[in-house]
VOTOR-622041 format. One record per residue (C-alpha): residue in one letter; x, y, z. Coordinates in pm, 1 decimal, padded with zeros to 6 digits. Each point is the difference from the previous one (the first is absolute). Example, Ala and Ser with C-alpha at 12.3 -4.5 7.8 and 13.67 -1.06 7.14 Angstrom:
   r          u          v          w
   a    01230.0   -00450.0    00780.0
   s    00137.0    00344.0   -00066.0
END
This chain:
   r          u          v          w
   x    01209.2   -03263.2   -07433.4
   x    00251.1    00193.1    00171.4
   x   -00024.2    00061.1    00393.0
   x    00233.9    00155.9    00243.2
   x    00038.4   -00315.8    00171.9
   x   -00181.0   -00323.0    00021.3
   x   -00248.8    00102.0    00273.1
   x   -00285.6   -00002.8   -00185.7
   x    00002.6   -00411.3   -00071.4
   x   -00180.9    00026.1    00337.3
   x   -00250.7    00199.9   -00046.0
   x   -00382.3   -00146.8   -00035.6
   x   -00378.0    00119.1    00022.6
   x   -00115.4    00211.2    00297.7
   x   -00305.3    00098.7    00069.0
   x   -00122.3    00236.1    00220.2
   x    00137.4   -00004.0    00402.5
   x   -00128.9    00235.4    00270.7
   x    00213.0   -00076.9    00303.9
   x    00170.5    00223.9    00200.0
   x    00000.7    00320.8   -00207.2
   x   -00236.9    00299.5    00093.5
   x   -00111.4    00168.6   -00326.9
   x   -00121.9    00280.6    00124.5
   x   -00387.8    00114.8   -00098.6
   x   -00297.5   -00002.5    00266.3
   x    00063.6   -00092.6    00333.4
   x   -00021.3   -00386.0    00077.6
   x    00008.3   -00041.6   -00368.7
   x    00149.4   -00303.6   -00156.7
   x    00359.6    00061.0   -00122.8
   x    00010.8    00070.6   -00387.1
   x    00290.3   -00211.9   -00133.6
   x    00113.6   -00150.2   -00321.4
   x    00259.5   -00265.6   -00095.4
   x    00326.0    00104.1   -00106.3
   x    00279.7   -00128.1   -00182.1
   x    00292.9    00199.3    00056.3
   x    00355.0   -00040.2   -00186.4
   x    00260.0    00308.7    00069.2
   x    00290.1    00114.4    00205.3
   x   -00017.5    00037.5    00338.9
   x    00090.2    00348.5    00089.7
   x   -00035.2   -00023.7    00367.2
   x   -00115.1   -00171.9    00367.9
   x   -00202.8   -00015.2    00265.7
   x   -00279.6   -00138.1   -00171.0
   x    00144.2   -00116.6   -00359.1
   x   -00019.6    00296.7   -00235.0
   x   -00035.9   -00134.9   -00385.5
   x   -00137.3    00209.3   -00257.3
   x   -00079.2    00286.2    00245.6
   x   -00273.2   -00264.1    00194.1
   x    00101.3   -00071.8    00383.9
   x   -00041.4   -00379.2    00051.5
   x   -00044.3   -00089.5    00335.9
   x    00148.5   -00353.2    00019.2
   x   -00048.3   -00145.7    00365.2
   x   -00172.0   -00316.0   -00168.2
   x    00214.4   -00004.5   -00299.2
   x    00162.4   -00287.0   -00149.1
   x    00375.0    00096.8   -00169.3
   x    00161.4   -00225.8   -00282.6
   x    00336.1    00141.4   -00031.6
   x    00203.1   -00200.7   -00295.7
   x   -00229.5   -00292.7    00059.2
   x    00049.8   -00063.1    00326.3
   x   -00239.7    00114.2    00306.5
   x    00112.4    00352.1    00166.6
   x   -00100.9    00251.8    00165.5
   x   -00027.0    00441.1   -00065.8
   x    00349.8    00034.6    00147.5
   x    00144.6   -00210.4   -00292.2
   x   -00101.7    00246.2   -00223.2
   x    00156.6    00366.3   -00094.7
   x   -00119.7    00331.8   -00126.9
   x    00073.4   -00028.9   -00392.4
   x   -00113.0   -00366.4   -00048.1
   x   -00276.7   -00044.9   -00267.0
   x   -00265.7   -00195.5    00187.8
   x   -00351.4   -00161.6   -00097.3
   x   -00265.2    00072.4    00278.6
   x   -00330.6   -00147.7    00012.6
   x   -00274.8    00093.1    00227.7
   x   -00267.1    00255.7    00037.6
   x    00009.8    00394.7   -00012.7
   x   -00233.4    00236.6    00161.5
   x   -00229.8    00275.4   -00213.0
   x    00237.1    00276.7    00067.4
   x    00259.4   -00172.6   -00207.5
   x    00310.8    00023.3    00307.1
   x   -00061.5   -00239.8    00217.6
   x   -00012.4   -00384.5   -00053.2
   x    00065.5   -00326.2    00138.9
   x    00247.2   -00262.6   -00138.7
   x   -00077.1   -00333.6   -00000.9
   x    00300.2   -00109.4   -00184.6
   x    00366.1    00151.2   -00102.8
   x    00213.6   -00145.5   -00249.7
   x    00327.8    00050.7   -00066.2
   x    00212.7   -00119.5   -00282.6
   x    00334.8    00138.2   -00097.2
   x    00082.4    00027.4   -00376.7
   x    00358.2   -00147.7   -00035.9
   x    00249.3   -00075.4    00284.6
   x    00369.3   -00063.6   -00099.0
   x    00340.4    00083.1   -00058.4
   x    00056.4    00356.0   -00257.1
   x    00142.6   -00062.2   -00291.2
   x    00097.2    00359.9   -00079.9
   x   -00103.9    00352.2    00095.0
   x   -00020.9    00326.2   -00191.6
   x   -00034.0    00300.2    00232.7
   x    00001.5    00243.2   -00284.3
   x   -00300.1   -00157.7   -00128.7
   x   -00180.2   -00098.8    00386.4
   x   -00005.9   -00402.0   -00115.0
   x    00137.4   -00328.7    00102.7
   x   -00044.7   -00359.6   -00125.8
   x   -00112.0   -00243.5    00248.4
   x    00012.6   -00336.3   -00114.4
   x   -00043.2    00123.1   -00358.0
   x   -00328.5    00188.1    00109.1
   x    00061.0    00391.3   -00089.0
   x   -00067.7    00213.1    00280.2
   x   -00048.1    00390.3   -00004.0
   x    00063.1    00194.8    00309.9
   x   -00140.7    00342.6    00079.5
   x   -00115.8    00257.4    00224.9
   x   -00307.0   -00233.3    00049.9
   x    00306.2   -00215.7    00175.8
   x    00006.8   -00071.7    00325.1
   x    00315.4   -00170.7    00132.1
   x   -00026.4   -00186.9    00315.7
   x    00253.8    00073.5    00272.2
   x    00223.3   -00286.7   -00094.1
   x    00126.6    00195.7   -00304.2
   x    00187.0    00260.3    00050.7
   x    00071.8    00294.9   -00092.7
   x   -00418.0   -00025.1   -00124.3
   x    00107.9   -00046.9   -00353.3
   x    00153.7   -00196.3   -00289.6
   x    00300.9    00149.2    00143.3
   x   -00044.0   -00266.1    00324.8
   x   -00030.2   -00310.8   -00228.5
   x    00267.3   -00191.8   -00238.8
   x   -00016.1   -00275.7   -00252.2
   x   -00039.7   -00369.3    00178.8
   x   -00238.4    00173.0    00301.1
   x   -00269.4   -00209.8    00084.8
   x   -00327.4    00212.2   -00011.1
   x   -00387.7   -00012.6    00045.0
   x   -00152.0    00218.1   -00268.8
   x   -00377.0    00114.1    00064.8
   x   -00193.1    00165.7   -00293.6
   x   -00237.8    00091.6   -00286.0
   x    00092.2   -00133.8   -00322.8
   x   -00069.0    00226.6   -00326.0
   x   -00100.8   -00068.3   -00377.5
   x    00400.5   -00100.9   -00091.6
   x   -00004.8   -00228.0    00297.0
   x    00223.2    00215.2    00209.2
   x   -00009.6   -00014.4    00358.9
   x   -00072.0    00337.1    00140.2
   x    00116.9   -00078.9    00374.5
   x   -00202.8    00156.5    00265.8
   x    00239.7   -00146.4    00288.5
   x    00337.1   -00159.3   -00025.2
   x    00160.1   -00216.2    00314.2
   x    00369.6   -00188.2    00009.3
   x   -00062.6   -00341.3    00112.7
   x    00251.6   -00231.5    00122.7
   x    00227.8   -00231.2   -00227.9
   x   -00113.5   -00370.5   -00031.1
   x   -00354.7    00069.4    00034.8
   x   -00290.9   -00125.2   -00244.4
   x    00008.2    00112.1   -00376.4
   x   -00389.4    00182.8   -00113.5
   x   -00099.8    00132.3   -00295.7
   x   -00380.8   -00000.7   -00130.5
   x   -00084.8    00054.3   -00384.2
   x   -00140.3   -00131.5   -00300.1
   x    00132.9   -00317.2   -00146.2
   x    00165.7    00034.9   -00362.3
   x    00183.2   -00168.5   -00175.3
   x   -00129.8   -00373.1    00133.9
   x    00238.0   -00302.7   -00130.2
   x   -00168.4   -00278.7    00168.2
   x    00297.0   -00255.0   -00148.6
   x    00250.0    00209.6    00186.6
   x   -00179.9    00073.5    00314.1
   x    00048.4    00382.6   -00048.3
   x   -00172.2    00305.6   -00051.4
   x    00055.0    00344.9    00027.7
   x   -00127.6    00327.8    00221.4
   x    00106.2    00296.8   -00201.7
   x    00353.0   -00064.5   -00080.7
   x    00074.1   -00225.7    00342.5
   x   -00009.7   -00354.1   -00097.8
   x   -00162.3   -00271.9    00215.3
   x    00069.0   -00359.5    00063.0
   x   -00268.7   -00201.0    00125.9
   x    00124.9   -00333.1   -00036.5
   x    00013.7   -00067.4    00353.6
   x   -00292.7    00269.6    00128.7
   x   -00336.0   -00111.6    00150.5
   x   -00289.0    00130.7   -00227.7
   x   -00299.6    00128.5    00234.2
   x   -00354.8    00123.8   -00136.9
   x    00050.4   -00104.8   -00345.1
   x   -00365.3   -00194.6   -00044.9
   x    00159.9   -00128.6   -00325.2
   x    00351.5   -00100.6    00164.0
   x    00192.3    00165.0   -00254.9
   x    00131.6    00329.7   -00113.1
   x   -00123.1    00233.8   -00254.6
   x    00147.8    00317.7   -00184.0
   x   -00170.4    00313.9    00169.0
   x   -00070.6   -00188.0    00352.8
   x    00060.1    00281.2    00278.7
   x    00234.4   -00225.4    00231.1
   x    00158.7    00101.1    00299.2
   x    00362.3   -00194.0    00023.1
   x    00197.5   -00066.2    00275.8
   x    00337.0   -00174.8    00039.5
   x    00354.7   -00011.6    00178.9
   x    00241.4    00013.2   -00263.4
   x    00078.7    00100.1   -00348.9
   x    00185.5   -00190.9   -00226.3
   x    00324.8    00029.2   -00218.4
   x   -00204.1    00215.5   -00287.6
   x   -00129.1    00216.1    00336.2
   x   -00304.1   -00195.9   -00070.3
   x   -00261.7   -00040.2    00313.8
   x   -00050.3   -00381.6    00132.3
   x   -00329.1    00006.8    00095.7
   x   -00085.6   -00191.4    00263.6
   x   -00373.9    00116.3    00000.0
   x   -00250.6    00128.7   -00256.5
   x   -00316.4    00166.1    00062.1
   x   -00262.5    00088.9   -00200.9
   x   -00166.0    00338.3    00080.1
   x   -00332.8    00102.3   -00123.1
   x   -00004.3    00327.5   -00274.5
   x   -00320.1    00138.4    00114.4
   x   -00139.0    00213.2    00259.9
   x   -00341.7   -00211.1    00087.7
   x   -00233.3    00156.8    00192.2
   x   -00368.7    00051.9   -00044.7
   x   -00230.6    00255.9   -00184.6
   x   -00036.0    00347.2    00192.8
   x    00318.0   -00107.1    00224.8
   x    00220.3    00306.3    00059.7
   x    00363.9   -00009.3   -00158.3
   x    00272.8    00245.3    00029.8
   x    00328.4   -00058.8   -00192.8
   x    00318.0    00159.3   -00032.2
   x    00227.3   -00048.6   -00265.1
   x    00100.6    00092.5   -00354.8
   x   -00223.8   -00025.1   -00333.5
   x    00137.8   -00287.9   -00155.2
   x   -00299.3    00005.1   -00297.8
   x   -00139.5    00332.8   -00158.0
   x   -00243.0   -00024.7   -00253.8
   x   -00145.2    00385.9    00134.0
   x   -00089.3    00189.2    00311.6
   x   -00265.4   -00221.4    00045.0
   x    00117.4   -00335.3   -00107.8
   x    00302.1   -00120.5    00151.1
   x    00169.6   -00246.2    00248.6
   x    00166.3    00075.2    00330.5
   x    00310.1   -00201.9    00101.7
   x   -00202.6   -00256.6   -00224.7
   x   -00371.6    00055.6    00159.3
   x   -00249.0    00122.9   -00283.8
   x   -00136.3    00312.1    00110.2
   x   -00265.0    00277.2   -00158.8
   x   -00124.3    00342.1    00028.7
   x   -00313.6    00212.7   -00066.3
   x   -00163.9    00283.5    00050.6
   x    00011.9   -00029.6    00360.5
   x    00375.3   -00040.2    00077.1
   x    00205.7    00237.2    00145.9
   x    00300.0    00073.2   -00016.2
   x    00265.8    00127.1    00242.1
   x    00383.7    00100.9   -00065.2
   x   -00088.7    00072.6   -00367.6
   x   -00226.2   -00016.8   -00248.9
   x   -00118.9   -00313.5   -00225.7
   x    00197.3    00102.5   -00262.5
   x    00299.9   -00041.5    00184.3
   x   -00020.2   -00360.5   -00005.1
   x    00186.0   -00261.3   -00165.5
   x    00215.9   -00284.6   -00064.1
   x    00239.5   -00061.4    00353.6
   x   -00205.2    00315.3    00204.7
   x   -00014.9   -00115.2    00289.4
   x   -00298.8    00060.9    00229.1
   x   -00281.0   -00130.0    00263.8
   x   -00288.7   -00100.5   -00140.3
   x   -00328.4   -00060.0    00253.7
   x   -00322.4   -00123.7   -00092.2
   x   -00248.9   -00328.5   -00015.0
   x    00036.2   -00340.3   -00171.1
   x   -00275.0   -00023.6   -00263.5
   x   -00138.1   -00369.6   -00164.5
   x    00255.2    00001.3   -00203.2
   x    00354.5    00015.7    00238.6
   x    00086.2    00374.1   -00135.1
   x    00011.3    00283.5    00248.7
   x   -00249.7    00284.2   -00036.1
   x    00184.5    00289.8    00104.4
   x   -00149.2    00245.9    00200.9
   x    00371.8    00180.5    00041.2
   x    00337.5   -00002.5   -00140.9
   x    00261.1    00156.4    00172.2
   x    00304.1    00102.9   -00192.0
   x    00295.8   -00103.5    00222.2
   x    00169.3    00331.4    00057.5
   x    00404.9    00037.1   -00071.8
   x    00253.3    00035.5    00238.0
   x    00258.0    00230.0   -00122.0
   x   -00007.8    00245.6    00299.1
   x    00243.5   -00090.0    00255.2
   x    00051.1    00141.0    00340.4
   x    00294.0   -00172.5    00307.6
   x   -00005.6    00230.5    00254.6
   x   -00140.2    00091.7    00372.2
   x   -00342.7    00053.1    00055.3
   x   -00082.0    00360.9    00123.2
   x   -00375.7   -00088.1    00142.7
   x   -00289.9   -00254.4   -00047.2
   x   -00368.4    00056.7    00007.2
   x   -00098.6   -00342.7    00035.9
   x   -00369.6    00070.1   -00001.3
   x    00037.2    00180.0   -00328.0
   x    00185.0   -00275.6   -00149.4
   x    00340.4    00200.8   -00076.0
   x    00309.4    00101.0    00102.7
   x    00264.1    00227.4   -00086.7
   x    00382.5   -00002.9   -00084.0
   x    00226.8    00228.7   -00148.0
   x   -00287.4    00222.5    00024.5
   x   -00223.4   -00177.5   -00290.8
   x   -00329.9   -00153.3    00131.3
   x    00001.5   -00313.5   -00013.8
   x   -00366.0   -00245.0   -00071.8
   x   -00035.4   -00329.6    00116.3
   x   -00311.3   -00211.4   -00122.2
   x   -00114.2   -00361.4   -00004.8
   x    00196.4   -00079.4   -00290.2
   x    00332.0    00119.3    00150.8
   x    00260.2   -00315.7    00062.7
   x    00081.5    00111.5    00351.8
   x    00315.7   -00170.2    00213.1
   x    00179.8    00060.9    00266.8
   x    00405.3   -00128.1   -00109.0
   x    00158.4    00171.8    00313.7
   x    00086.1   -00190.5    00308.1
   x   -00297.2    00048.5    00146.5
   x   -00164.2   -00234.0   -00269.4
   x   -00339.0    00093.3    00102.9
   x   -00264.8   -00197.8   -00109.6
   x   -00283.9    00119.3   -00072.3
   x    00147.5    00307.6   -00096.7
   x   -00159.1    00312.1   -00147.7
   x   -00051.3    00411.4    00110.4
   x   -00105.7   -00063.9    00335.8
   x    00387.4   -00169.0    00061.9
   x    00168.1    00279.8   -00217.7
   x    00139.1    00337.9    00193.8
   x    00198.2    00285.8   -00108.1
   x    00373.0   -00058.9    00027.3
   x   -00087.4   -00345.2   -00180.0
   x    00244.3   -00058.5   -00295.6
   x   -00206.7   -00139.8   -00325.4
   x   -00009.6   -00093.9   -00355.5
   x   -00271.0    00126.0   -00218.6
   x   -00103.2   -00125.0   -00343.3
   x   -00286.1    00166.0   -00175.7
   x   -00103.0    00300.4   -00215.7
   x   -00134.0    00332.2    00022.2
   x   -00379.7   -00015.6    00044.0
   x   -00213.9    00209.9   -00060.3
   x    00229.5    00108.7   -00322.4
   x    00168.4    00307.9    00093.1
   x   -00064.9   -00010.2    00378.1
   x    00331.5   -00048.4    00145.7
   x   -00113.6   -00319.5    00186.8
   x    00071.1   -00341.5   -00051.2
   x   -00222.8   -00281.5    00032.0
   x    00203.3   -00264.9    00112.0
   x   -00020.8   -00342.5   -00170.3
   x    00249.7   -00134.0    00248.8
   x    00090.7    00069.6    00321.0
   x    00309.2   -00116.7    00245.7
   x    00125.1    00060.6    00283.4
   x    00396.8    00020.4    00015.2
   x    00272.5    00016.3    00263.5
   x    00107.1    00358.3    00056.2
   x    00295.2    00043.8   -00288.3
   x    00112.0    00381.1   -00065.9
   x   -00053.8   -00009.6   -00380.1
   x   -00285.1    00179.4   -00154.7
   x   -00157.9   -00108.3   -00335.7
   x   -00233.2    00169.9   -00217.1
   x   -00129.9   -00097.5   -00362.0
   x   -00261.3    00193.0   -00180.3
   x   -00050.7    00219.1   -00297.8
   x    00201.9    00294.3   -00034.5
   x   -00253.7    00329.0    00054.9
   x    00252.8    00278.1   -00039.5
   x    00377.1    00028.4   -00035.1
   x    00285.6    00275.3    00031.3
   x    00311.5   -00163.0   -00024.5
   x    00125.6   -00092.3    00290.4
   x   -00319.2   -00056.3    00120.0
   x   -00313.7   -00244.6   -00048.9
   x   -00348.1   -00008.7    00110.9
   x   -00208.1   -00332.6    00038.6
   x   -00300.7    00029.0    00196.1
   x    00047.3    00307.4    00150.1
   x    00315.0   -00135.7    00147.3
   x    00323.3    00206.6   -00109.3
   x    00294.7   -00229.3   -00092.6
   x    00356.9    00174.4    00006.2
   x    00302.7   -00118.2   -00185.1
   x    00372.5    00150.7    00030.5
   x    00339.1   -00082.3   -00098.2
   x   -00019.2   -00315.6    00198.9
   x   -00337.0   -00139.5   -00187.7
   x    00047.6   -00305.6   -00190.5
   x   -00179.8   -00006.3   -00352.8
   x   -00101.2   -00273.0   -00175.6
   x   -00209.0   -00119.0   -00347.3
   x   -00296.6   -00243.5   -00025.3
   x    00280.7   -00256.0   -00061.5
   x    00144.6    00064.7    00343.8
   x    00357.2    00158.5   -00164.1
   x    00146.5    00286.5    00147.4
   x   -00112.0    00354.7   -00177.3
   x    00118.1    00374.8    00079.5
   x   -00205.1    00244.4    00171.7
   x   -00053.4    00157.8   -00299.9
   x   -00079.7   -00288.9   -00212.4
   x   -00311.0   -00109.4    00248.9
   x   -00118.8    00350.3    00019.6
   x   -00047.8    00030.5   -00387.5
   x   -00169.1   -00318.8   -00008.7
   x   -00222.7    00086.0    00254.1
   x   -00368.1    00136.6   -00049.1
   x   -00316.6    00036.5    00135.8
   x   -00091.4   -00352.8    00096.7
   x    00253.3   -00197.0    00005.5
   x    00007.4   -00289.7    00202.9
   x    00333.2    00014.7    00230.6
   x    00101.6   -00170.6    00333.8
   x    00199.2    00246.3    00255.6
   x    00165.3   -00116.3    00310.9
   x    00140.4    00178.9    00268.6
   x   -00052.8    00204.8    00327.3
   x   -00294.5    00170.0    00135.1
   x    00163.3    00342.6    00129.8
   x   -00305.2    00179.1    00048.2
   x   -00355.2   -00038.5   -00070.8
   x   -00078.3   -00118.0   -00334.7
   x    00363.2    00069.7   -00098.2
   x    00241.7   -00286.2   -00107.4
   x    00368.9    00035.5   -00044.4
   x    00033.5   -00271.6   -00228.9
   x    00308.4   -00199.6   -00033.8
   x   -00103.4   -00192.5   -00339.7
   x   -00256.9    00087.3   -00232.2
   x   -00093.7   -00243.5   -00332.9
   x   -00281.1   -00047.7   -00263.9
   x   -00249.9   -00263.3    00036.1
END
């Protein structure tokens, strides 16, 4: 089975809990709560928000990379496993435990900025609009990294074994190297095996949690070590067997964010290796059943049946984040869950990943802390389609910067102007034009290639309400 991290290893049976949650209903009625297992990306704090549920953490135990930790060790973008209970409104919960394990920590072998990929300890990592960059990486993109840097990667693994990074952090040199994955090419004679393309030497390693005392191909393991050998093999000091299953009891609530890693039909598929079935009662959001397929990212909610299968009550096809706006905030309506930037209404919901990356570094941070004149970056999608509004997948407040960026789909154009989400993009003789490969092209060639619906990114300065004077524009 494929999981975003090794966090599922600690998941076991639950049962019904009732302490500390108001389930609503009649006055003085006992709260109605259900045991829950939730695997997903942290989208915000105050409580810990995962898969749209606000988990109260006053009595939570935290495990961080195998060590006892606290909530302060977590960050937006971490993929975590939460075990606890949820009330009957599906929004508020109490976390008994929160477990975080990274996917890989080690030196960067190579970077392909054009493809948006890097290789860490021979593990393939994809960076996208879904990736949060820690403040230790400047600029907050692959341009802020170079081969040899030590990074920690957390993310979700797709059907091809690629780690789709949800957060990247720089780490100091000399720290412990870590990787989680499935044993292959086991050679007990040479005390070696592979995790994808990484060779692991376990001749001096302590083996932990192996009932038989030995490894087998297909084992899900977490490896820790301090050095690489002469052939770039990881010299393991510890190899720990991780459980490959979710666990849980029948009727426990499950919420899982991940990629579809096995697909037979819209009624029979796996999410991060967890078997899922749908039926006539299943509702779909963000798309329809026909949109499902291998490597589609979803969040699935439902109950565990007696066979250990998640019976989905809801499948949320996670929205793309092709639209980007980096600009000053015009106004905020925290009650409505929205704000305006570049004259565009941006809506924030429980799935929006929110982080304060400004010098204020507030936590918790949300719309209540956002103000007109703040500088933000938004990644999301136009929703509803044709509305001219953005539904945010990510919202980050940053330090003030004069640059304005708008990326979106072309609505209308007449050289030298383009309209995106109701914003006028003005080009002139000083504008730099680039094609999809980032090569310089002429203004004439750019507009010849331009078409309604094309995805472009414009950088410049907002010179009037909903007007950007563009210094550089390119196809995406």
